[in-house]
Each structure stands twice: as structure tokens, then as C-alpha cells.
C-alpha positions in Angstrom: 78.2 169.2 147.3 81.8 169.1 145.8 82.0 167.7 142.4 79.2 166.8 140.0 77.7 163.7 139.9 76.2 163.7 136.6 78.9 162.4 134.7 77.6 160.2 131.6 79.2 158.0 129.6 80.5 159.5 125.9 79.5 157.8 123.2 81.9 157.3 120.6 81.5 156.2 116.8 82.9 152.9 116.1 85.7 153.2 113.4 87.7 151.1 111.1 90.3 152.5 109.4 91.6 150.2 105.7 93.5 152.0 103.1 93.3 155.8 103.7 89.4 155.6 104.6 87.5 155.4 107.3 84.3 153.2 107.9 81.9 153.8 110.7 79.8 151.2 112.3 76.4 150.8 111.5 73.9 148.4 112.4 73.8 144.6 112.7 72.5 142.4 110.3 71.9 138.5 109.8 74.7 137.0 107.6 72.0 136.3 104.6 71.3 140.2 104.1 74.2 140.5 101.9 76.4 138.4 99.9 79.9 138.3 100.8 82.3 138.6 98.1 85.6 137.9 99.7 87.4 138.5 103.1 89.7 141.5 102.7 91.7 141.1 105.7 91.5 141.0 109.6 91.5 144.0 112.3 95.3 144.1 112.9 95.5 146.9 115.7 92.8 148.4 118.3 92.8 151.9 119.8 91.5 153.2 122.9 87.8 154.0 121.8 88.6 157.8 122.6 91.2 157.7 119.6 90.9 157.9 115.8 92.3 155.1 114.2 95.0 156.0 111.9 96.8 152.5 111.2 95.6 150.6 108.4 93.3 147.7 109.5 92.9 149.6 112.8 89.4 150.0 114.9 88.6 151.7 118.1 86.1 149.1 118.4 86.5 145.9 117.2 88.8 143.2 118.7 92.2 142.2 117.1 91.4 139.1 114.6 87.9 140.3 113.7 87.2 139.5 109.8 86.6 141.9 107.6 84.5 141.3 104.1 83.7 142.9 101.2 79.9 142.8 100.0 78.7 142.4 96.2 75.7 144.8 96.7 77.7 147.8 97.5 81.5 148.7 97.0 81.4 151.5 100.0 80.0 148.8 102.9 82.1 146.1 104.5 80.6 143.5 107.1 82.3 142.6 110.1 81.5 139.6 111.4 80.3 139.5 115.2 79.2 135.8 115.5 78.2 133.0 113.1 75.0 134.4 112.4 75.4 138.2 113.0 77.5 141.0 110.9 78.1 144.4 111.8 78.0 147.1 108.7 80.7 149.5 108.4 80.1 152.5 105.9 82.6 154.4 104.1 84.0 158.0 104.9 86.9 159.1 102.7 89.4 161.0 104.8 89.2 164.5 104.1 92.6 166.4 103.6 
């Protein structure tokens, strides 16, 4: 037998990079679970899923143009609009120097 046939797809974290901070994708929620405060921007750059985003408003999982919102309930959480009714939570993790 030549080679290994047990190649498995690696799982990569969904990451959104905004203003020097990494936000990690969490669960998907209905739009009424959080109160949207404001649209803070849209995804401007998409990198490969294996790549850590480093440009402002870049992601390794979200499409360019995806709206990003702050919420009233928690300043460390952002919501990303997936559809009219569904949003994905992204939670903050500060960059370590």
C-alpha cells in the first residue's frame, strides 16, 4: 500500500481580526438573542482558512462584505450577519505580544 488513506480534514477556527484583536467564531444565534448596537463595519479581506488574519476587518471564514455588529449586552462580543434571522457570535481575544 502506497501512502495513507486516512487523510482527515483539519478543523480551523473562524477568526475575525479588527483593530488589533482576534475574535473567534462561536455559536449561531437568532437575531433576537442580542440587541444590536451598531454596524461597526464589513469584512474587507478574506484569507485562506489555514491563515491567521492580520489586516483590519479581515477573516479566514467570512465572505467579503459580511456586516459586523456590536451588541449592547457585551462589549467583548460581535455579531456577524449570516442571514436575515441568523447571526454568528464572535468573541474577543486580545493579541498577545
